[in-house]
MDAnalysis code that builds the backbone (N, CA, C; Angstrom):
import MDAnalysis as mda
import numpy as np

u = mda.Universe.empty(390, n_residues=130, atom_resindex=np.repeat(np.arange(130), 3), trajectory=True)
u.add_TopologyAttr("name", ["N", "CA", "C"] * 130)
u.add_TopologyAttr("resid", np.arange(1, 131))
u.add_TopologyAttr("resname", ["MET", "HIS", "PHE", "VAL", "GLU", "PRO", "TYR", "PHE", "ASN", "TRP", "ARG", "GLY", "TYR", "TYR", "VAL", "ALA", "SER", "GLU", "ASP", "PRO", "LEU", "SER", "PRO", "PHE", "PHE", "GLU", "ARG", "GLU", "TYR", "SER", "GLU", "PHE", "GLU", "PHE", "THR", "ASN", "SER", "ILE", "TYR", "ASP", "PHE", "TYR", "ILE", "HIS", "PRO", "GLN", "TRP", "ASP", "SER", "ILE", "GLY", "SER", "PRO", "THR", "LEU", "PHE", "ILE", "LYS", "ILE", "LEU", "MET", "VAL", "ASP", "TYR", "ASP", "ALA", "ALA", "TYR", "ALA", "ILE", "ILE", "GLU", "LEU", "ILE", "GLY", "GLU", "TRP", "SER", "ILE", "SER", "GLY", "PHE", "SER", "GLY", "ILE", "ILE", "THR", "ALA", "TYR", "ILE", "CYS", "ILE", "ASP", "ILE", "GLY", "LEU", "SER", "PHE", "ALA", "PHE", "THR", "SER", "ALA", "ALA", "ALA", "GLY", "ILE", "ALA", "GLY", "HIS", "MET", "GLY", "GLY", "ARG", "ALA", "VAL", "ALA", "LEU", "ILE", "GLU", "GLN", "VAL", "ILE", "VAL", "LYS", "ARG", "MET", "GLU", "GLY", "LYS"])
u.atoms.positions = np.array([
    [-11.183, 3.429, 9.633],
    [-11.734, 3.355, 8.301],
    [-13.123, 3.989, 8.278],
    [-13.422, 4.604, 7.158],
    [-14.741, 5.170, 6.951],
    [-15.605, 4.146, 6.223],
    [-16.864, 4.438, 6.088],
    [-17.798, 3.516, 5.471],
    [-18.581, 4.272, 4.405],
    [-18.559, 3.784, 3.154],
    [-19.258, 4.442, 2.056],
    [-20.300, 3.482, 1.491],
    [-21.568, 3.886, 1.578],
    [-22.673, 3.064, 1.110],
    [-23.340, 3.752, -0.080],
    [-23.743, 2.993, -1.111],
    [-24.455, 3.636, -2.216],
    [-25.823, 4.135, -1.741],
    [-26.357, 5.097, -2.467],
    [-27.672, 5.648, -2.141],
    [-28.692, 4.507, -2.146],
    [-29.461, 4.363, -1.080],
    [-30.292, 3.173, -0.908],
    [-31.738, 3.310, -1.357],
    [-32.256, 4.516, -1.553],
    [-33.674, 4.663, -1.909],
    [-34.015, 4.101, -3.290],
    [-33.028, 3.783, -4.101],
    [-33.253, 3.193, -5.417],
    [-33.869, 1.808, -5.322],
    [-33.667, 1.103, -4.220],
    [-34.097, -0.300, -4.128],
    [-35.608, -0.476, -4.265],
    [-36.384, 0.554, -3.981],
    [-37.828, 0.455, -4.139],
    [-38.273, 0.511, -5.588],
    [-37.394, 0.967, -6.479],
    [-37.731, 1.142, -7.895],
    [-37.016, 0.158, -8.818],
    [-35.789, -0.205, -8.436],
    [-34.976, -1.011, -9.346],
    [-33.931, -1.776, -8.549],
    [-33.718, -3.043, -8.925],
    [-32.669, -3.868, -8.318],
    [-31.918, -4.528, -9.469],
    [-30.654, -4.152, -9.657],
    [-29.866, -4.635, -10.801],
    [-29.740, -6.149, -10.818],
    [-29.654, -6.779, -9.666],
    [-29.491, -8.237, -9.621],
    [-30.768, -8.977, -10.037],
    [-31.897, -8.253, -10.138],
    [-33.153, -8.865, -10.562],
    [-33.516, -8.522, -12.010],
    [-32.687, -7.727, -12.677],
    [-32.942, -7.290, -14.054],
    [-32.174, -8.195, -15.018],
    [-32.867, -8.977, -15.848],
    [-32.169, -9.873, -16.778],
    [-31.259, -9.154, -17.775],
    [-31.467, -7.859, -18.001],
    [-30.620, -7.110, -18.926],
    [-29.425, -6.440, -18.234],
    [-29.358, -6.545, -16.932],
    [-28.268, -5.938, -16.165],
    [-27.019, -6.812, -16.215],
    [-25.845, -6.192, -16.263],
    [-24.614, -6.996, -16.188],
    [-24.437, -7.653, -14.819],
    [-25.230, -7.235, -13.839],
    [-25.128, -7.781, -12.481],
    [-26.323, -8.683, -12.151],
    [-27.010, -9.160, -13.178],
    [-28.170, -10.046, -13.006],
    [-27.778, -11.282, -12.215],
    [-28.589, -11.619, -11.242],
    [-28.430, -12.780, -10.363],
    [-27.202, -12.705, -9.467],
    [-26.626, -11.542, -9.317],
    [-25.511, -11.396, -8.382],
    [-26.056, -11.448, -6.962],
    [-25.347, -12.143, -6.095],
    [-25.730, -12.220, -4.690],
    [-24.852, -11.263, -3.895],
    [-25.499, -10.416, -3.114],
    [-24.797, -9.412, -2.319],
    [-24.799, -9.806, -0.852],
    [-23.717, -9.499, -0.190],
    [-23.642, -9.679, 1.250],
    [-23.908, -8.337, 1.912],
    [-24.595, -8.362, 3.007],
    [-24.810, -7.137, 3.781],
    [-23.813, -7.039, 4.928],
    [-23.007, -8.086, 5.123],
    [-22.171, -8.150, 6.315],
    [-20.675, -8.257, 6.039],
    [-20.278, -8.741, 4.875],
    [-18.860, -8.909, 4.551],
    [-18.354, -7.714, 3.757],
    [-17.516, -6.909, 4.370],
    [-16.959, -5.726, 3.725],
    [-15.546, -6.067, 3.260],
    [-15.423, -6.456, 1.999],
    [-14.133, -6.904, 1.479],
    [-13.449, -5.869, 0.605],
    [-14.197, -4.938, 0.043],
    [-13.617, -3.943, -0.861],
    [-13.413, -2.618, -0.144],
    [-12.339, -1.928, -0.545],
    [-12.091, -0.589, -0.004],
    [-11.444, 0.260, -1.082],
    [-11.610, 1.560, -0.918],
    [-10.931, 2.526, -1.764],
    [-10.154, 3.433, -0.827],
    [-8.836, 3.309, -0.870],
    [-7.951, 4.062, 0.010],
    [-8.343, 3.816, 1.463],
    [-8.796, 4.798, 2.217],
    [-9.130, 4.614, 3.629],
    [-10.603, 4.330, 3.866],
    [-11.337, 3.980, 2.829],
    [-12.777, 3.825, 2.953],
    [-13.205, 2.397, 2.638],
    [-13.838, 1.748, 3.609],
    [-14.531, 0.507, 3.282],
    [-15.735, 0.887, 2.449],
    [-16.028, 0.088, 1.452],
    [-17.226, 0.373, 0.677],
    [-18.223, -0.752, 0.891],
    [-19.475, -0.389, 0.864],
    [-20.563, -1.323, 1.124],
    [-20.538, -2.451, 0.098],
    [-20.880, -3.669, 0.510],
    [-20.888, -4.796, -0.434],
    [-21.861, -4.628, -1.598],
    [-22.757, -3.653, -1.532],
    [-23.697, -3.421, -2.626],
    [-23.044, -2.761, -3.841],
    [-21.840, -2.201, -3.686],
    [-21.141, -1.621, -4.843],
    [-20.682, -2.746, -5.755],
    [-20.720, -2.516, -7.064],
    [-20.277, -3.504, -8.053],
    [-18.955, -3.079, -8.660],
    [-18.017, -4.009, -8.732],
    [-16.721, -3.730, -9.339],
    [-16.865, -3.634, -10.849],
    [-16.111, -2.704, -11.459],
    [-16.144, -2.586, -12.921],
    [-14.745, -2.731, -13.515],
    [-13.968, -3.654, -12.943],
    [-12.711, -4.027, -13.559],
    [-11.465, -3.419, -12.981],
    [-11.545, -2.718, -11.886],
    [-10.379, -2.112, -11.272],
    [-10.551, -2.174, -9.769],
    [-9.442, -2.284, -9.030],
    [-9.590, -2.322, -7.571],
    [-10.097, -1.007, -6.979],
    [-10.113, 0.060, -7.774],
    [-10.569, 1.346, -7.242],
    [-11.690, 1.972, -8.063],
    [-12.421, 1.171, -8.819],
    [-13.569, 1.683, -9.580],
    [-14.798, 0.819, -9.293],
    [-15.848, 1.475, -8.813],
    [-17.075, 0.751, -8.477],
    [-18.287, 1.530, -8.968],
    [-19.374, 0.805, -9.219],
    [-20.596, 1.390, -9.753],
    [-21.801, 0.824, -9.010],
    [-22.871, 1.573, -8.992],
    [-24.164, 1.066, -8.549],
    [-25.187, 1.595, -9.536],
    [-25.908, 0.673, -10.175],
    [-26.992, 1.061, -11.079],
    [-28.201, 1.351, -10.199],
    [-28.628, 2.602, -10.165],
    [-29.705, 3.012, -9.279],
    [-31.081, 2.820, -9.896],
    [-31.206, 3.115, -11.188],
    [-32.512, 3.072, -11.837],
    [-32.321, 2.910, -13.334],
    [-33.132, 2.088, -13.952],
    [-33.129, 1.935, -15.404],
    [-34.579, 1.967, -15.874],
    [-34.833, 2.754, -16.911],
    [-36.145, 2.769, -17.558],
    [-35.902, 2.485, -19.040],
    [-36.175, 1.256, -19.447],
    [-35.890, 0.854, -20.816],
    [-36.818, 1.540, -21.813],
    [-38.053, 1.818, -21.416],
    [-38.994, 2.486, -22.309],
    [-38.564, 3.923, -22.594],
    [-38.106, 4.633, -21.558],
    [-37.659, 6.021, -21.725],
    [-36.185, 6.092, -22.121],
    [-35.501, 4.956, -22.161],
    [-34.097, 4.851, -22.590],
    [-33.146, 5.682, -21.739],
    [-33.178, 5.457, -20.425],
    [-32.201, 6.120, -19.555],
    [-31.841, 5.220, -18.383],
    [-30.693, 5.521, -17.815],
    [-30.233, 4.837, -16.608],
    [-29.608, 5.880, -15.689],
    [-29.774, 5.677, -14.409],
    [-29.137, 6.529, -13.405],
    [-28.139, 5.648, -12.666],
    [-26.889, 6.087, -12.650],
    [-25.844, 5.305, -12.000],
    [-25.117, 6.164, -10.986],
    [-24.479, 5.504, -10.050],
    [-23.633, 6.169, -9.070],
    [-22.254, 5.549, -9.192],
    [-21.231, 6.384, -9.249],
    [-19.860, 5.912, -9.416],
    [-19.010, 6.333, -8.222],
    [-18.023, 5.522, -7.911],
    [-17.047, 5.881, -6.894],
    [-15.713, 5.321, -7.360],
    [-14.635, 6.075, -7.167],
    [-13.370, 5.520, -7.621],
    [-12.195, 6.451, -7.611],
    [-11.405, 6.376, -8.663],
    [-10.063, 6.934, -8.734],
    [-9.989, 8.448, -8.867],
    [-10.807, 9.190, -8.215],
    [-10.761, 10.646, -8.350],
    [-9.444, 11.208, -7.852],
    [-8.882, 10.635, -6.819],
    [-7.647, 11.211, -6.275],
    [-6.438, 10.911, -7.156],
    [-6.381, 9.734, -7.770],
    [-5.250, 9.424, -8.652],
    [-5.303, 10.297, -9.898],
    [-6.504, 10.658, -10.342],
    [-6.632, 11.541, -11.498],
    [-6.085, 12.925, -11.183],
    [-6.431, 13.447, -10.013],
    [-5.898, 14.747, -9.593],
    [-4.399, 14.702, -9.433],
    [-3.899, 13.645, -8.819],
    [-2.457, 13.497, -8.606],
    [-1.706, 13.460, -9.937],
    [-2.193, 12.668, -10.893],
    [-1.472, 12.562, -12.167],
    [-1.516, 13.875, -12.940],
    [-2.617, 14.617, -12.857],
    [-2.686, 15.923, -13.509],
    [-1.704, 16.916, -12.906],
    [-1.615, 16.948, -11.583],
    [-0.694, 17.868, -10.900],
    [0.759, 17.513, -11.187],
    [1.104, 16.231, -11.115],
    [2.484, 15.803, -11.402],
    [2.861, 16.150, -12.834],
    [1.957, 15.933, -13.777],
    [2.218, 16.284, -15.174],
    [2.458, 17.781, -15.321],
    [1.665, 18.592, -14.644],
    [1.845, 20.047, -14.704],
    [3.218, 20.443, -14.171],
    [3.623, 19.866, -13.036],
    [4.943, 20.176, -12.476],
    [6.067, 19.788, -13.430],
    [5.938, 18.631, -14.063],
    [6.968, 18.196, -15.017],
    [7.035, 19.153, -16.204],
    [5.878, 19.518, -16.746],
    [5.841, 20.435, -17.890],
    [6.444, 21.795, -17.532],
    [6.126, 22.313, -16.365],
    [6.676, 23.596, -15.920],
    [8.178, 23.490, -15.741],
    [8.626, 22.386, -15.145],
    [10.051, 22.194, -14.890],
    [10.871, 22.147, -16.180],
    [10.316, 21.583, -17.241],
    [11.084, 21.512, -18.492],
    [10.794, 22.698, -19.418],
    [10.015, 23.672, -18.923],
    [9.835, 24.929, -19.632],
    [8.814, 24.939, -20.750],
    [7.808, 24.096, -20.675],
    [6.783, 24.088, -21.717],
    [5.805, 25.245, -21.518],
    [5.121, 25.629, -22.572],
    [4.196, 26.767, -22.518],
    [3.020, 26.468, -21.599],
    [2.360, 27.536, -21.163],
    [1.183, 27.393, -20.305],
    [0.083, 26.604, -21.011],
    [-0.130, 26.891, -22.291],
    [-1.179, 26.204, -23.047],
    [-0.902, 24.703, -23.133],
    [0.342, 24.335, -23.443],
    [0.688, 22.916, -23.542],
    [0.597, 22.255, -22.170],
    [1.084, 22.954, -21.140],
    [1.035, 22.418, -19.779],
    [-0.403, 22.161, -19.357],
    [-1.287, 23.100, -19.656],
    [-2.703, 22.941, -19.299],
    [-3.320, 21.743, -20.010],
    [-3.049, 21.617, -21.291],
    [-3.595, 20.497, -22.061],
    [-3.044, 19.168, -21.547],
    [-1.750, 19.100, -21.320],
    [-1.133, 17.857, -20.842],
    [-1.664, 17.473, -19.464],
    [-1.827, 18.459, -18.573],
    [-2.348, 18.174, -17.231],
    [-3.793, 17.672, -17.306],
    [-4.604, 18.261, -18.174],
    [-5.985, 17.812, -18.343],
    [-6.065, 16.398, -18.878],
    [-5.249, 16.101, -19.875],
    [-5.243, 14.753, -20.452],
    [-4.748, 13.738, -19.430],
    [-3.688, 14.081, -18.703],
    [-3.152, 13.169, -17.686],
    [-4.167, 12.935, -16.575],
    [-4.878, 13.999, -16.182],
    [-5.922, 13.834, -15.173],
    [-7.012, 12.896, -15.645],
    [-7.374, 13.010, -16.892],
    [-8.392, 12.119, -17.465],
    [-7.884, 10.678, -17.515],
    [-6.612, 10.510, -17.809],
    [-6.031, 9.177, -17.910],
    [-5.861, 8.507, -16.548],
    [-5.722, 9.292, -15.491],
    [-5.596, 8.738, -14.146],
    [-4.371, 7.868, -13.967],
    [-4.590, 6.638, -13.528],
    [-3.499, 5.711, -13.231],
    [-2.639, 5.374, -14.434],
    [-3.221, 5.395, -15.622],
    [-2.427, 5.119, -16.831],
    [-1.369, 6.203, -17.029],
    [-1.719, 7.455, -16.694],
    [-0.754, 8.542, -16.830],
    [0.399, 8.367, -15.860],
    [0.105, 7.936, -14.641],
    [1.157, 7.702, -13.651],
    [2.122, 6.631, -14.161],
    [1.601, 5.566, -14.762],
    [2.458, 4.504, -15.303],
    [3.332, 5.028, -16.441],
    [2.776, 5.872, -17.318],
    [3.575, 6.442, -18.419],
    [4.672, 7.362, -17.892],
    [4.333, 8.185, -16.900],
    [5.341, 9.073, -16.294],
    [6.454, 8.242, -15.670],
    [6.092, 7.159, -15.002],
    [7.090, 6.277, -14.401],
    [8.017, 5.694, -15.466],
    [7.480, 5.287, -16.606],
    [8.309, 4.740, -17.687],
    [9.302, 5.771, -18.201],
    [8.857, 7.018, -18.363],
    [9.751, 8.078, -18.840],
    [10.871, 8.314, -17.829],
    [10.549, 8.369, -16.566],
    [11.558, 8.610, -15.522],
    [12.558, 7.459, -15.481],
    [12.087, 6.223, -15.556],
    [12.983, 5.065, -15.531],
    [13.924, 5.095, -16.731],
    [13.416, 5.407, -17.931],
    [14.259, 5.467, -19.119],
    [15.331, 6.560, -18.981],
    [14.950, 7.701, -18.429],
    [15.933, 8.777, -18.237],
    [16.997, 8.392, -17.235],
    [16.579, 7.689, -16.169],
    [17.538, 7.274, -15.152],
    [18.493, 6.208, -15.689],
    [18.013, 5.398, -16.636],
    [18.846, 4.388, -17.251],
    [19.707, 4.942, -18.371],
    [19.475, 6.198, -18.716],
    [20.272, 6.841, -19.767],
    [19.821, 6.538, -21.166],
    [18.590, 6.164, -21.362],
    [18.088, 5.837, -22.708],
    [17.388, 7.004, -23.310],
])
């Protein structure tokens, strides 16, 4: 397994668990228990989950006066690529135009895992004869 740690130099400027306006306010982090992973990569306990087993965020810096935040994201990049490629192959196989294939592949890539689930539903319905 590999090890992926968020960029650490942010800690001198901002700590999300100490910011009352942060969604991660008062969160306690472990430096030793590595429980989360993305595919073949253990991720550092400092990453924060944002609702999916493969989507994590780290708020690096927030300046409320200047109205900006710097964040670091890690997650489903590979499933997005996979769903876009599979959609393109399906579109080509059924003879759709290049323009439609390109648009469908882009949308499916953006949708990520949701696109894979929709493709699975279509395949199951076809196999069942519906």
